[in-house]
C-alpha positions in Angstrom: 0.0 0.0 0.0 1.3 3.4 -1.0 1.8 6.7 0.8 0.2 9.7 -0.9 2.6 11.8 -3.1 2.1 14.1 -6.1 3.2 11.6 -8.7 0.6 9.1 -7.5 -2.2 11.8 -7.5 -1.2 12.8 -11.0 -1.4 9.2 -12.2 -4.9 8.9 -10.9 -5.9 12.4 -12.2 -4.7 11.6 -15.6 -6.8 8.4 -15.9 -10.3 8.7 -17.3 -12.4 5.9 -18.6 -16.1 4.7 -18.8 -16.0 4.2 -15.0 -13.6 4.5 -12.1 -14.3 3.3 -8.6 -13.0 5.3 -5.6 -13.6 4.0 -2.0 -12.5 5.5 1.3 -12.5 4.1 4.9 -11.6 6.3 7.8 -9.0 5.2 10.4 -10.3 4.5 13.8 -10.3 1.7 16.5 -13.1 -0.7 16.5 -13.7 -1.7 20.2 -14.8 -5.3 20.5 -15.4 -5.9 16.8 -12.3 -7.1 15.1 -12.4 -6.5 11.3 -15.1 -3.8 11.6 -13.3 -1.5 9.2 -12.7 -4.3 6.7 -16.5 -4.8 6.7 -17.0 -1.1 5.9 -14.8 -1.4 2.9 -16.5 -4.6 1.8 -19.9 -2.9 1.9 -18.6 0.2 0.0 -17.4 -2.0 -2.7 -20.6 -4.0 -2.8 -22.5 -0.7 -3.3 -20.1 0.2 -6.1 -20.7 -3.2 -7.7 -24.5 -2.7 -7.6 -24.0 0.7 -9.3 -21.8 -0.7 -12.0 -24.4 -3.4 -12.8 -27.0 -0.6 -13.0 -24.7 1.1 -15.5 -24.6 -2.0 -17.6 -21.2 -3.5 -16.7 -21.3 -7.3 -16.7 -21.3 -9.3 -13.5 -18.1 -11.2 -14.5 -16.3 -7.9 -15.0 -17.5 -6.6 -11.6 -16.3 -9.8 -9.9 -12.9 -9.6 -11.7 -12.4 -6.0 -10.8 -13.0 -6.3 -7.0 -11.3 -9.7 -6.9 -7.9 -8.0 -7.7 -8.4 -4.4 -6.5 -8.0 -4.9 -2.8 -4.5 -5.6 -1.4 -3.9 -8.5 0.9 -3.4 -6.4 4.0 -6.7 -4.7 3.5 -8.7 -7.8 2.5 -7.6 -9.6 5.8 -10.4 -8.8 8.4 -7.8 -9.2 11.1 -5.4 -6.7 9.6 -4.1 -3.9 11.9 -3.8 -1.5 8.9 -7.2 0.1 9.5 -6.2 1.0 13.1 -3.2 2.8 11.8 -4.3 4.7 8.8 -7.3 5.5 6.6 -7.6 3.6 3.4 -8.2 4.8 -0.2 -8.8 2.1 -2.9 -9.0 2.9 -6.6 -10.1 0.6 -9.3 -10.8 0.7 -13.1 -10.6 -1.9 -15.8 -6.9 -3.3 -15.7 -5.9 -0.8 -13.0 -5.9 -0.7 -9.2 -4.1 1.2 -6.5 -4.4 1.6 -2.8 -3.1 4.4 -0.4 -2.7 5.0 3.3 -4.4 8.2 4.6 -3.3 9.9 7.7 -6.3 12.2 8.1 -10.0 11.4 8.9 -12.2 11.0 5.9 -15.9 9.8 6.0 -16.7 6.5 4.4 -17.5 7.1 0.7 -17.6 5.4 -2.6 -18.0 6.9 -6.0 -18.4 5.3 -9.5 -17.7 7.8 -12.3 -15.6 8.7 -15.3 -12.7 9.9 -13.1 -11.4 9.0 -9.7 -12.4 11.0 -6.6 -9.3 12.7 -5.3 -10.2 15.3 -2.7 -9.0 13.1 0.2 -5.7 12.7 -1.6 -5.3 16.3 -2.4 -6.1 17.2 1.3 -3.3 14.7 2.3 -0.9 16.5 0.0 -1.9 19.9 1.3 -1.7 18.9 5.0 1.3 16.7 4.8 3.5 17.3 7.8 6.8 15.7 6.7 9.6 17.9 5.2 13.2 17.7 4.2 16.2 19.8 5.3 19.2 20.0 3.0 22.4 20.9 4.9 24.9 22.3 2.4 28.4 23.8 2.9 31.6 23.1 1.1 32.5 20.7 3.8 29.4 18.6 3.6 26.1 17.8 2.0 23.5 15.9 4.0 19.7 15.4 3.6 17.4 15.0 6.6 13.7 14.0 6.6 11.7 15.6 9.4 8.3 15.9 11.0 7.0 17.3 14.2 9.0 14.8 16.3 12.5 15.3 14.9 15.0 14.9 12.0 16.5 11.8 10.6 19.5 11.6 8.1 18.6 10.1 4.6 21.0 8.1 2.7 20.9 9.5 -0.9 22.5 7.4 -3.5 25.0 9.4 -5.6 25.0 12.5 -3.4 28.6 13.8 -2.9 29.5 14.1 0.7 31.4 17.4 0.2 32.9 19.6 -2.4 36.2 17.7 -2.2 34.3 14.4 -2.9 32.6 15.9 -5.9 35.9 17.2 -7.3 37.5 13.7 -6.7 34.7 12.1 -8.6 35.1 14.7 -11.4 38.8 13.9 -11.4 38.1 10.2 -12.0 36.0 11.3 -14.9 38.7 13.5 -16.3 41.2 10.5 -16.1 38.7 8.4 -18.1 38.2 11.3 -20.5 42.0 11.5 -21.0 42.0 8.1 -22.6 39.9 9.7 -25.4 42.3 10.3 -28.2 43.1 11.3 -31.8 45.3 9.2 -33.9 48.3 10.6 -35.9 50.8 9.0 -38.4 51.4 5.3 -37.7 48.6 5.0 -35.1 50.2 6.9 -32.3 47.8 7.9 -29.6 47.7 11.5 -28.2 45.9 12.0 -25.0 43.1 14.5 -25.1 42.8 16.2 -21.6 39.7 18.2 -20.7 39.3 20.9 -18.0 43.0 21.3 -17.4 44.3 24.3 -15.3 44.7 25.2 -11.7 41.7 24.2 -9.6 41.7 27.4 -7.7 41.1 29.4 -11.0 37.9 27.5 -11.4 36.5 27.3 -7.8 33.0 28.7 -8.8 32.8 26.1 -11.7 33.7 23.3 -9.2 31.1 24.6 -6.7 28.4 24.7 -9.3 29.3 21.2 -10.5 29.1 20.1 -6.9 25.6 21.7 -6.4 24.4 20.1 -9.7 25.5 16.7 -8.5 23.7 17.3 -5.2 20.5 18.5 -7.0 20.5 15.6 -9.5 20.9 13.0 -6.6 17.6 14.3 -5.1 15.5 13.5 -8.1 13.2 10.7 -7.0 14.0 11.2 -3.4 12.3 14.6 -2.7 8.9 14.8 -4.3 7.8 18.1 -6.2 5.1 18.6 -3.5 7.4 18.2 -0.5 9.0 21.1 1.3 12.8 21.2 1.5 14.3 23.8 3.8 17.9 24.9 2.8 20.5 25.1 5.6 24.2 26.1 5.4 26.6 28.8 4.4 25.0 31.8 2.9 26.8 31.7 -0.4 26.3 27.9 -0.9 22.6 28.2 -0.1 22.1 31.2 -2.5 24.0 29.4 -5.3 21.9 26.2 -4.8 18.6 28.1 -4.8 19.6 29.8 -8.0 20.0 26.6 -9.9 17.9 24.0 -8.1 15.3 22.0 -9.9 13.4 21.3 -6.6 9.9 22.6 -6.6 9.1 23.3 -3.0 11.9 25.5 -1.5 10.5 27.7 1.3 11.4 31.4 0.9 13.3 31.4 4.3 16.6 29.6 4.7 18.8 28.6 7.8 22.2 30.3 7.6 25.1 28.9 9.6 27.3 25.9 9.7 24.8 23.0 9.4 27.6 20.5 9.7 28.1 21.4 13.4 24.6 22.8 14.2 22.8 20.8 16.8 20.1 18.5 15.4 17.6 19.9 17.8 18.3 23.6 16.7 18.2 22.6 13.0 14.9 20.8 13.5 13.3 23.7 15.6 14.2 26.3 13.0 13.1 24.1 10.0 9.8 23.4 11.7 9.2 27.0 12.3 9.8 27.8 8.5 7.6 24.9 7.4 4.8 26.0 9.7 5.0 29.6 8.5 4.8 28.3 4.9 1.6 26.2 5.9 -0.1 29.4 7.2 -0.8 30.4 3.6 -4.4 29.1 4.0 -5.3 32.2 6.0 -3.5 34.5 3.6 -5.3 33.1 0.6 -8.7 33.3 2.4 -8.1 36.9 3.2 -7.0 37.5 -0.5 -10.2 35.8 -1.7 -12.4 38.1 0.5 -10.5 41.1 -0.7 -11.0 40.2 -4.3 -14.6 38.8 -4.1 -17.0 41.0 -6.0 -14.3 42.5 -8.3 -14.5 39.8 -11.0 -11.1 38.4 -9.9 -12.6 35.9 -7.5 -15.9 33.9 -7.2 -17.8 31.3 -5.2 -20.6 30.7 -7.7 -20.2 27.0 -8.5 -21.0 27.1 -12.2 -18.6 30.1 -12.7 -15.8 28.3 -10.8 -16.5 24.9 -12.6 -16.1 26.6 -16.0 -13.1 28.6 -14.9 -11.3 25.5 -13.8 -12.0 23.8 -17.1 -10.2 26.7 -18.9 -7.2 26.8 -16.5 -8.2 30.2 -15.0 -8.1 29.3 -11.4 -4.9 30.3 -9.4 -6.2 29.4 -5.9 -9.1 27.2 -5.0 -10.8 26.5 -1.6 -13.1 23.4 -1.8 -15.2 21.6 0.9 -13.8 18.2 1.9 -17.1 17.1 3.6 -19.6 18.1 0.8 -20.4 16.7 -2.5 -22.0 18.5 -5.6 -23.3 15.7 -7.8 -23.6 16.1 -11.5 -21.8 15.5 -14.8 -19.5 17.6 -17.0 -19.6 16.7 -20.5 -16.1 17.4 -22.1 -17.8 19.4 -24.9 -20.1 21.3 -22.7 -19.3 24.9 -21.4 -21.2 24.3 -18.1 -21.8 21.2 -16.0 -25.1 19.4 -15.5 -26.0 19.7 -11.8 -28.3 17.2 -10.0 -30.2 17.7 -6.8 -29.7 14.1 -5.8 -26.9 11.6 -6.9 -27.7 9.3 -9.8 -25.7 6.4 -11.0 -22.5 7.6 -12.8 -22.5 11.0 -11.2 -19.2 12.6 -10.2 -18.6 15.1 -7.4 -18.2 18.3 -9.4 -16.3 19.9 -6.3 -13.8 17.1 -6.7 -13.6 17.6 -10.4 -13.0 21.3 -10.0 -10.2 20.5 -7.4 -8.5 18.0 -9.6 -8.6 20.2 -12.7 -7.3 23.2 -10.8 -4.5 21.2 -9.2 -3.6 19.8 -12.6 -3.1 23.3 -14.0 -0.8 24.3 -11.2 -3.3 26.1 -8.9 -3.0 26.0 -5.1 -5.8 23.8 -3.8 -7.0 24.0 -0.2 -9.3 21.0 0.7 -10.8 22.2 4.0 -13.8 21.7 6.2 -17.0 23.3 4.7 -17.0 26.1 7.3 -13.4 27.1 6.4 -14.3 27.9 2.8 -14.2 31.7 2.6 -17.3 33.3 1.4 -19.7 30.7 3.0 -20.1 28.5 -0.1 -18.9 25.1 -1.0 -15.9 26.4 -3.0 -14.2 29.7 -3.7 -11.7 30.7 -6.4 -9.2 33.4 -7.1 -8.7 33.7 -10.8 -5.4 34.2 -12.8 -7.2 36.6 -15.2 
């Protein structure tokens, strides 16, 4: 079972077909009833199966889908997995994924042309873990942290220091020196690259070192995960100027991160990450300031259409409410239903996924936290 990350959400968001099943089970202890959460999931999938039959899917296809969609640790009624995390199960023809959730989500199952992803977007938005990259000429070290502390991360291919990166590059130069041109009777003339005094090329060596560090982090630090930079001011500034990492908080930690106490490094990083997370309140205030100017709206049909055209920069959407209907790809406005009918999708979810897919900041919050008093609220790019 997977933990939620941006690449996993993107995989699900990109998949549309005739029908996609999404099922969510909250995490809680079941006193005196072993396997109670497993029964909740079983009942949700049974309801999804009934809806699929109503939509004309053959019984054999339904049985095949649910026979392989649920991982063993979830299918086992005695599993402890439900007591440790919420569960999200996604299934479509020839495709199934399951994820652990760390926040509360009500039991829910949907059958639609796309997966229901608000709980996963909420998981991304409220994710408490972060990284700290300690960076000086003398060392490079990545830590993963949460509210409890920091732990070092062994990153394959990351140079331990500037000297280590230069030694690696020297080995590469030795190999390159064997590249040659032939003259006369087959004599070989070594072709050396990057010759010269190393002191004359210190900035070049530093940037090579930083590029090696940055390259090693690909696949280790996700695009949606915050990474605080800590170290000497010049190295941190140089790394920030060329980094390909997507979530670098604006504030850095300056000092010798190599000798800084772990408790101090953790406390300062946690403060930076917490300040970054407070953007919910800032975005809510910005919505209220812009509401009524044409640059923001909480009218559902207006927002639904704006997300379809990539106009939304920031979106608040209620986690605990659904707005059922359908959005024909060729239609300008969605078809809204007072009550859910078979095949309906939650249009609030559709708006959230489409906004997130175009780079918008998406806040999946409790209904009472949506600014303006509606089910959703958007700030427009234009």
